C-alpha positions, 0 to 999 in steps of 0.5 A: 199971150196964149192960154197955154203960155199963160198957164205955164207962167202961172205954174212957174210963178207959183213955184217961185212964190212957194219954193223957198230957195233953190233952182229952176230953169226957164227955157226960152229962145226968143228975147221978146218972150223972155222979157215978157216972162221976166215982167210977168214974174216981177208982177206975179211973184207978189210975196217975194222981191224979184231981182233981174241979174243980167250977166251981159253987164258982167265985167270981163274980169269977173265970173258969173258966180262972183257977179251974182254974189255981188248983186246979192250983197248989194241987194240982200232984200231980194229973194228971187233972182232972175239970171239972164244971158249966162250963155252970152258970156262966152264965145259960141263954140263947143270948147268955150261953152263946155268950159262955162258949163263945167264951171257952172257945175263946180259953182252949184254948191256956192250958188246954193249957199246964197239961200236964194231962189235962182232962176236961170233963163237959157235957150233950149240948146244951152239946157241940153248942154247943161244936161250933158255936161253939168250933171251935178248942177242939173240934178238940183233942178226940180223943174224946167219951164219951157216957153214957146211963142204959140199954141204948142206950149208944153207943160213944165218938164221935170228934170228926169223927163228932160234928161231923156232928150235925145241928141237929135232933139238937142240939135233941133233945139240948137238950130231953132235957137240960131235961126231965132237969133239970126232973125231977132238980132242986127248982126255985123258981118263977122257975127252973122258969119259965125252964126251961119257957120254954127247953123250949117254945122248943126244941120250937117250933124242932123244929115240935113245936107242941103240946109247945111250947104245953104247955111255954109254958103251964107257964112262964106259970103259974110267971111269974105266980106270981112276978109277973115281967111281963117273963117273962110277956111273953117267953112270949107272944112265944114263943107268938106265934112258934108260932102264926105257924109254924102260920099262925094270924097273928091268934092270933100278933098277940093274943099279941104285943099281950099281950106288948107291954102287959106289957113296957110295964107293966114299963118293959122298953124292950128287950122293947117293941122286940123285940115291936114287931118281931115284930108287924111280922112277923105283920102283914107275913105278913097282907099288912098292909104299911103297918101292919107298916112302922109297927111296924118304925119304932116298934121301930127308934126304941126300939131305937136309944134303948135300944142306940144307933144301930149295934147288931145289934138295930138291924140286925135291925129295919132289915133287916125294914123292908127286907123290908116295903119289898121286899114293897111293891115299893119295891126301891131303898128296900129295898136301902138298908135292907139295905145299912144293916143290912149296914154295922152287922153288918159293923162289929160282927161282921166280914165273915165272920159268919153275920149279915153273910151273911144281909144279903148274901143279902137284898141279892141278893134285892132285886137279883134283883127289880131284874132285876140278876141278875148282881150278885145271883148274885155276892152269893149266891155270896159268901154261899155261900162265907162259910157254907161256910167257917163251917159246912162244905159239908153244913150246912142254912144252906149248903143255903139259899144253894145254893138261892138261887143256883139261883133266880137261875140259873133267872131267868138262864135257866141251867136245867141249872145251876139244877137242879144247885144245887137237887139239891145243896140237896135232898141236904144237907137230906135228909141233915140232916132226913130225906126228910119235912121242910118244908125238903126240900119247898121244895127239891123244889118248886124242882126242880119249877119248873126241870123245868117250865121245861125242859119236863119237865112229868110230872117236875115234876108228880111233884115238886110232888106229893111236896112237897104230900105232905110239907107236908100231913103236917107242916102239915095240909091247910089251911095257906098252904104247902099253897096254894103246893103246890096252886098249883104243881100247878095250874100244871103241870097247865095246862102239860099241857093239863089245864085243868079239873084246873088250875082245881080246884087254883087254886080249892082254893088260893084257898079255903085262902088265904081261910081263912088271910088273908081276902079281901084279901091278896097271896096271894089276888091271886096265886090269883085271877090264876092262876084268871083265867089258866086261865079265859083258856086255857079261852076264858072271857074275861069270867070271866078278866077279872073275876078279873084285875080283882080281882087288880089291885085287891088288888095296887094296894091292897097293893103300889101301881101301880108294883109289877111284880106290879100291872103284870103284871096290868094288862097282862093286863087290857089284853089281855083287854079287847082280846080281848073287844072284838075278839070283840064286833066280830066278832059285830057 
């Protein structure tokens, strides 16, 4: 036992001896280390009898609270209860674990009424779930004692300090637990498949794509051994997600089509609905909006048949249909879909739930597109208030809502207020993710935009360069996100009158997007239009007109004649045509 570990155990034992009745959490991933801690407390908590309550022994027909109550009734003389294996009483998936944690939240008062010192042994990731989803329970935890197997042992953590943990650390803790579990347990093929799938999913959420793909490949091999087609389908779904994050959309679609075939063979209708929804997302990213819409409609048909007409899964698909309708410029129809999704989620979760907040946010976005900016602002303010109450003022979700409020303030011409909001969002994300995360780059980009609107072009340029540097380190030099950053740099260079440099940047953005999406995609239309604009500034009107015509053709194909983007390009075409005709008349 290391000196640091022993010091932490001594501190915990002192609290158990002197703390009366109440709660504590001991965080430990490794089972041998947990067992060592249990024996240490049994020996060193000398003034109070200690009982170990192993919930792995709990019958499936009872609850953790009833099982603990039974042990207290059978052993009334024991004052300190060491409760282990609570996290193993449900399947390892988000829905089951959150249900368990909500139940723990509701059971807090009953546990308190037992009049005992209750020590819950949790893996680190599970404590993070408790922090997120069982606030009432966690508020009664004065100490969290973390046990590590080496000299990096940390001191006891006060619960207020622990609540500050970021999502990224939560994922790292979860990965550490899974890797430890895979190492320490002899698992059958089915169990190993589930754990590797979970591991791959968590690596993917951390943007560690190579590690994610490696874990998912192992999961797939185990599922194949068991013949579990639904499990294989789930791996292909997660693999598709990884490829989508890497902007390899055709590869994502290939994975999702494999998943769909497997779910169909397994007659897994729920899996079919989820996969069709994911396929719709990938097609939407490729600008294939009509195909995406068809897939979302098929997903909704199956989802409604499987879950009923007012299920949260229906709300997800209806929301995504709204997103593609928004992309098609069908703003009123999109608004109706967002309202429908909002109605379902409000009925299921109540008005102050994160899912409801997302739907309200999307309503704000479509109201912005409808130029109903004051209404949009009210919706964004409502989501900000809700999520601040749920997550606290320094959570990444709050940063998203502050950022969106900044965007609508910018559209209202309230640039200084918008700048303050972008700076606040940047402050939150930097504290949570560090200075070199893609979320930080988004906020830096938006600060660049508002600085450009304020005429502070050199400062805007520095912000766009910083965003480009961050994103290049994360995504490489040929990702569509890089095209956005390069476009932004081009726009401020154009404002600075550095037209040839701007043109080079727009050409680079076009090159990246063409490689990612092909020659016909809304992003291509944006790039070509930007090139046309700088050519116009250079007085090269014929070339500008050719680029403008190409942008119009793409927008008309993907978004229709009545979309604002199509109309803007059409108006510019009229201007260029008149300009060229006037020049010809002057020459005559």
